[in-house]
Structure formats: structure tokens, C-alpha cells
C-alpha positions as CSV (number, residue, x, y, z in Angstrom):
1,M,2.2,-3.6,-20.7
2,P,-1.4,-3.3,-21.7
3,G,-3.8,-4.6,-19.2
4,L,-1.3,-4.5,-16.3
5,D,-3.1,-4.0,-13.0
6,L,-0.4,-2.2,-11.0
7,T,-1.1,-1.1,-7.4
8,V,1.0,0.6,-4.8
9,E,0.9,0.6,-1.0
10,L,2.8,3.4,0.8
11,I,3.8,2.8,4.4
12,T,5.9,5.3,6.3
13,H,8.4,4.3,9.0
14,R,6.9,4.0,12.4
15,F,7.9,2.3,15.6
16,T,6.8,1.3,19.0
17,P,9.0,1.3,22.1
18,G,9.4,-2.4,21.8
19,S,10.3,-2.4,18.1
20,K,12.7,0.5,18.7
21,A,14.5,-1.6,21.3
22,V,14.8,-4.6,18.9
23,L,16.0,-2.4,16.0
24,D,18.6,-0.7,18.2
25,S,19.9,-4.1,19.3
26,W,20.0,-5.4,15.7
27,Y,21.5,-2.3,14.2
28,P,23.6,-0.5,16.8
29,G,24.8,2.8,15.5
30,S,22.2,3.1,12.8
31,E,21.4,6.6,11.5
32,L,17.7,5.8,11.2
33,E,15.9,8.6,13.1
34,M,14.0,7.0,15.9
35,D,13.8,9.7,18.5
36,P,10.3,9.6,20.1
37,E,10.6,13.3,20.9
38,R,10.8,14.1,17.1
39,R,7.7,12.0,16.3
40,A,4.0,12.2,16.8
41,E,2.3,9.6,18.9
42,K,-0.5,7.6,17.4
43,R,-2.7,5.2,19.5
44,T,-3.6,1.9,17.9
45,K,-7.1,0.4,18.2
46,F,-5.6,-1.8,21.0
47,G,-4.3,1.2,23.0
48,S,-0.6,0.8,22.3
49,I,1.5,3.7,21.1
50,K,3.3,4.1,17.7
51,H,5.7,6.9,17.0
52,V,4.9,8.3,13.5
53,Y,6.0,11.2,11.4
54,G,4.2,14.5,12.2
55,A,1.2,15.7,10.1
56,D,3.1,18.3,8.1
57,L,5.9,15.9,7.1
58,M,3.3,13.2,6.3
59,K,1.5,15.6,3.9
60,T,4.8,16.5,2.2
61,L,5.8,12.8,1.9
62,R,2.4,11.9,0.5
63,R,2.4,14.7,-2.1
64,F,5.9,13.7,-3.2
65,F,5.2,10.0,-3.6
66,E,1.8,10.6,-5.3
67,A,3.5,12.9,-7.8
68,E,6.4,10.6,-8.5
69,I,4.2,7.5,-8.9
70,A,1.9,9.4,-11.3
71,A,4.9,10.5,-13.3
72,K,6.7,7.2,-13.4
73,L,3.9,4.7,-13.1
74,P,0.9,6.5,-14.6
75,T,-1.5,3.5,-14.6
76,A,-0.7,2.6,-11.0
77,R,-3.4,2.9,-8.3
78,I,-2.4,3.8,-4.8
79,L,-4.3,1.5,-2.5
80,Y,-2.9,2.4,0.8
81,W,-1.2,5.3,2.5
82,T,-0.2,5.3,6.2
């Protein structure tokens, strides 16, 4: 559609120890990878820890999604990546 202002926000999966416990209780047996040993640690501005994907995987994911969005939604602007 002409004049469409399409924006995209890309947020990768991350978890804290507390959110992991909640998700494990809500979805027992889930195959979602939430092994803290396989993730990088990121400290928030409040000092808590989030488990995030490592730098190499984040770069790969970002390149993939930016290319796919450009190919399928060429007028879209990516506002946020984390």
C-alpha cells in the first residue's frame, strides 16, 4: 500500500533465572533451549542477569532477519534489535 509506514522490532529470546523457573513450570518438557551454560550473560542497568544468545549467533540472526525483511517487506524500517 502506498504511504504505509511499516516498522519492525526484533527481540531475541532471553531469560532470567526467575523467568526460566516460571516458564519451566508453565511448559514442562518444553524443547525451548534455556540452558544458562549455553548462553551469554548480560547485566541489566539494575544489576540483574539475563541469559542471551552469544555474540556470533546474534550476528547471524541479525543478518538473516535483516535480509528477509528487506526481501519481503522492502519499505519496512527496523526500529529495534536486541
